[in-house]
C-alpha positions as CSV (number, residue, x, y, z in Angstrom):
1,M,-2.1,-14.2,12.3
2,G,-5.4,-12.5,11.5
3,I,-5.8,-14.6,8.4
4,F,-5.3,-17.9,10.2
5,I,-7.8,-16.9,12.9
6,G,-10.2,-15.9,10.2
7,I,-9.8,-19.2,8.4
8,K,-10.3,-21.1,11.6
9,N,-13.4,-19.1,12.5
10,S,-14.9,-19.6,9.0
11,I,-14.2,-23.4,9.1
12,V,-15.9,-23.7,12.5
13,G,-18.8,-21.5,11.3
14,I,-19.4,-23.6,8.2
15,A,-19.2,-26.8,10.3
16,N,-21.7,-25.4,12.7
17,L,-23.9,-24.4,9.8
18,I,-23.9,-27.9,8.2
19,I,-23.5,-30.3,11.1
20,I,-24.8,-28.7,14.3
21,N,-28.5,-27.9,15.0
22,P,-28.5,-24.0,15.2
23,N,-31.0,-24.2,18.1
24,I,-28.5,-26.1,20.4
25,T,-26.7,-23.9,22.9
26,I,-23.0,-24.7,22.4
27,Y,-21.2,-21.8,24.3
28,D,-21.9,-21.5,28.0
29,P,-20.3,-19.5,29.6
30,P,-19.7,-17.2,26.6
31,I,-16.3,-15.7,27.6
32,Y,-14.6,-16.9,24.4
33,C,-17.5,-15.6,22.3
34,L,-17.3,-12.2,23.9
35,I,-13.5,-11.9,23.2
36,K,-14.0,-13.1,19.6
37,A,-17.0,-10.8,19.1
38,I,-15.1,-7.8,20.4
39,S,-12.0,-8.5,18.2
40,D,-14.2,-9.1,15.2
41,G,-16.0,-5.8,15.7
42,Y,-12.8,-3.9,16.2
43,I,-11.3,-5.4,13.0
44,N,-14.4,-4.7,11.0
45,Q,-14.9,-1.1,12.2
46,S,-11.2,-0.2,11.8
47,Y,-11.0,-1.5,8.3
48,C,-14.2,0.3,7.2
49,L,-13.2,3.6,8.8
50,V,-9.6,3.5,7.3
51,I,-10.7,2.7,3.8
52,L,-13.5,5.3,3.8
53,A,-11.1,7.9,5.2
54,R,-8.6,7.0,2.4
55,I,-11.4,7.6,-0.2
56,V,-12.5,10.9,1.3
57,L,-8.9,12.2,1.6
58,F,-8.1,11.1,-1.9
59,I,-11.1,13.1,-3.1
60,L,-9.9,16.1,-1.2
61,M,-6.4,15.8,-2.6
62,I,-7.6,15.8,-6.2
63,K,-10.4,18.4,-5.9
64,C,-8.9,20.7,-3.2
65,P,-5.2,20.3,-3.5
66,I,-4.2,23.5,-1.7
67,Y,-6.5,22.8,1.2
68,Y,-5.2,19.2,1.4
69,K,-1.6,20.3,1.4
70,N,-2.0,23.1,4.0
71,K,-4.6,21.4,6.3
72,I,-4.5,17.6,5.9
73,E,-0.8,16.9,5.1
74,R,0.2,17.9,8.6
75,T,1.5,15.7,11.5
76,C,-1.2,17.0,13.9
77,T,-4.0,16.2,11.5
78,K,-2.7,12.7,10.9
79,K,-2.4,12.0,14.6
80,A,-5.9,13.3,15.2
81,L,-7.3,11.0,12.5
82,W,-5.4,8.0,13.9
83,I,-6.8,8.8,17.4
84,Y,-10.3,9.1,16.0
85,F,-10.1,5.7,14.3
86,L,-8.7,4.1,17.4
87,V,-11.3,5.5,19.8
88,T,-14.2,4.7,17.4
89,A,-13.1,1.1,17.0
90,I,-12.7,0.7,20.7
91,L,-16.2,2.2,21.3
92,S,-17.5,-0.4,18.9
93,G,-16.0,-3.1,21.1
94,Y,-17.5,-1.4,24.2
95,H,-20.9,-1.3,22.5
96,I,-20.7,-5.1,22.1
97,I,-19.8,-5.6,25.8
98,D,-22.7,-3.3,26.8
99,I,-25.2,-5.3,24.7
100,S,-23.9,-8.6,25.8
101,L,-24.2,-8.0,29.6
102,Q,-27.7,-9.6,29.7
103,Q,-26.7,-12.6,27.6
104,Y,-25.3,-15.7,29.3
105,V,-25.5,-18.3,26.6
106,F,-24.9,-18.3,22.8
107,T,-26.2,-20.6,20.1
108,F,-23.5,-19.4,17.7
109,C,-20.2,-17.9,18.7
110,N,-20.3,-14.7,16.7
111,I,-20.5,-10.9,16.9
112,A,-23.8,-11.0,15.0
113,Q,-25.3,-13.1,17.8
114,I,-24.8,-10.2,20.2
115,V,-25.8,-7.3,18.0
116,Y,-28.4,-9.1,15.8
117,V,-31.2,-6.7,16.6
118,D,-29.7,-3.4,15.5
119,K,-27.2,-4.6,12.9
120,S,-29.5,-4.5,9.9
121,S,-30.3,-0.8,10.2
122,S,-26.7,0.2,10.8
123,D,-25.4,-1.8,7.8
124,F,-28.2,-0.3,5.6
125,I,-27.1,3.2,6.7
126,Q,-23.4,2.4,5.8
127,F,-24.4,1.1,2.4
128,V,-26.4,4.3,1.7
129,I,-23.4,6.5,2.7
130,I,-21.0,4.5,0.6
131,L,-23.0,3.8,-2.5
132,V,-25.1,7.0,-2.8
133,M,-22.5,9.6,-1.6
134,I,-18.9,8.4,-1.7
135,F,-18.7,6.6,-5.0
136,P,-20.6,9.0,-7.2
137,V,-18.4,11.8,-6.0
138,Q,-15.3,9.7,-6.5
139,F,-16.5,9.0,-10.1
140,L,-16.3,12.8,-10.7
141,V,-12.7,12.7,-9.4
142,I,-11.9,9.9,-11.8
143,L,-13.3,12.0,-14.7
144,S,-11.1,14.9,-13.7
145,V,-8.0,12.7,-13.4
146,K,-8.6,11.3,-16.9
147,K,-8.3,14.8,-18.3
148,M,-4.7,15.0,-17.1
149,K,-2.1,15.2,-19.9
150,I,0.7,13.4,-18.1
151,E,0.0,9.7,-18.8
152,T,2.3,8.3,-16.1
153,M,0.7,10.5,-13.4
154,K,-2.8,9.6,-14.6
155,K,-2.0,5.9,-14.6
156,G,-0.5,5.9,-11.2
157,I,-3.4,7.7,-9.5
158,L,-6.1,5.7,-11.3
159,S,-4.4,2.4,-10.3
160,V,-4.7,3.4,-6.6
161,I,-8.3,4.4,-7.0
162,W,-9.3,1.1,-8.7
163,Y,-7.4,-1.0,-6.3
164,T,-8.9,0.6,-3.3
165,N,-12.5,0.4,-4.7
166,C,-12.2,-3.2,-5.9
167,T,-10.7,-4.6,-2.7
168,F,-13.1,-2.6,-0.5
169,L,-16.2,-3.7,-2.4
170,L,-15.2,-7.3,-2.7
171,T,-13.9,-7.8,0.9
172,W,-16.4,-5.6,2.8
173,G,-19.2,-4.7,0.4
174,V,-20.2,-8.1,-0.9
175,P,-20.2,-9.9,2.4
176,N,-22.1,-7.1,4.2
177,F,-24.6,-7.0,1.3
178,L,-25.3,-10.7,1.7
179,I,-25.6,-10.3,5.5
180,C,-28.1,-7.4,5.0
181,L,-30.0,-9.6,2.5
182,C,-30.2,-12.4,5.0
183,Y,-31.7,-10.0,7.6
184,L,-34.2,-8.6,5.1
185,L,-35.3,-12.1,3.9
186,D,-35.4,-13.3,7.5
187,A,-33.0,-16.2,6.7
188,R,-31.7,-18.6,9.3
189,R,-29.6,-16.8,11.8
190,D,-26.7,-19.2,11.6
191,I,-26.3,-18.4,7.9
192,S,-25.9,-14.7,8.8
193,F,-23.5,-15.6,11.5
194,C,-21.4,-17.7,9.2
195,L,-21.3,-14.9,6.6
196,Q,-20.1,-12.6,9.4
197,D,-17.1,-14.9,10.0
198,L,-16.4,-15.0,6.3
199,N,-16.5,-11.2,6.3
200,V,-13.8,-11.0,9.0
201,L,-11.7,-13.5,7.0
202,T,-11.9,-11.4,3.8
203,I,-11.1,-8.2,5.7
204,C,-8.0,-9.9,7.2
205,I,-6.9,-11.1,3.7
206,S,-7.4,-7.6,2.3
207,A,-5.5,-5.9,5.2
208,S,-2.6,-8.3,4.6
209,M,-2.6,-7.5,0.9
210,E,-2.2,-3.8,1.8
211,L,1.3,-4.5,3.1
212,P,2.9,-5.4,-0.3
213,F,0.7,-2.9,-2.1
214,N,1.8,0.0,0.1
215,Y,5.4,-1.1,0.0
216,F,5.6,-1.2,-3.8
217,K,3.0,1.5,-4.8
218,N,3.0,4.0,-2.0
219,K,6.3,5.8,-3.0
220,E,5.1,5.9,-6.7
221,F,1.7,7.1,-5.7
222,K,3.0,9.8,-3.4
223,K,5.4,11.0,-6.2
224,Y,2.5,11.3,-8.7
225,A,0.2,12.9,-6.0
226,R,2.8,15.5,-5.1
227,K,3.4,16.4,-8.8
228,Y,-0.4,16.8,-9.3
229,I,-0.7,19.0,-6.2
230,K,2.2,21.2,-7.2
231,K,0.9,21.5,-10.7
232,D,-2.6,22.5,-9.5
233,I,-1.2,25.0,-7.0
234,R,0.9,26.6,-9.7
235,K,-2.2,26.9,-12.0
236,S,-4.2,28.5,-9.1
237,T,-1.4,31.0,-8.4
238,I,-1.0,32.0,-12.0
239,G,-4.8,32.3,-12.3
240,R,-4.9,34.9,-9.5
């Protein structure tokens, strides 16, 4: 359903961009726009948080396997993470409602129309965190995994890393980079708004792709991960 909504929103956005004068007010009252903006913000925030959490937890699993097994691989920790993601995404929607209270008309039905003022700085901060901190650290993890002697284990773990990185950068990184570029170059606002709709579409497609990936790869990945953790714990115990 999310994919079809994303396709519809993207088609409408492109049509508005090409056909309709962006200065014409087309949504008044903006009830539909508020609902759409809140749902788009929730989807975007949830996807970003979950993928980043997966990357961070994966780094912990490889570099600190004992801590990961004793502290992270517990039901209470998983529940706490799930609640944190849910609350953060809901707060993102609340932030949109709070900003939109003084807006009564919209020239473009989009989340970026509501949070246009502060979006550029927040996106820039996210890019700094992801590109400067997360991925260089993850590169060190990849190097350590490549030193593993068991080829099947190494191949299984690396395939998950590359899949996660590629889908995240293509579906979230590229669209958000273009959106930030539009803000920095002071491009027409409707172009930025259209890119935002395309971003939601790519996120929905990526989230749908996660279902078959998790179904076919998750068991295999967990098997390799558990083997790696047990092996590392055994080495640490012998070393003591």
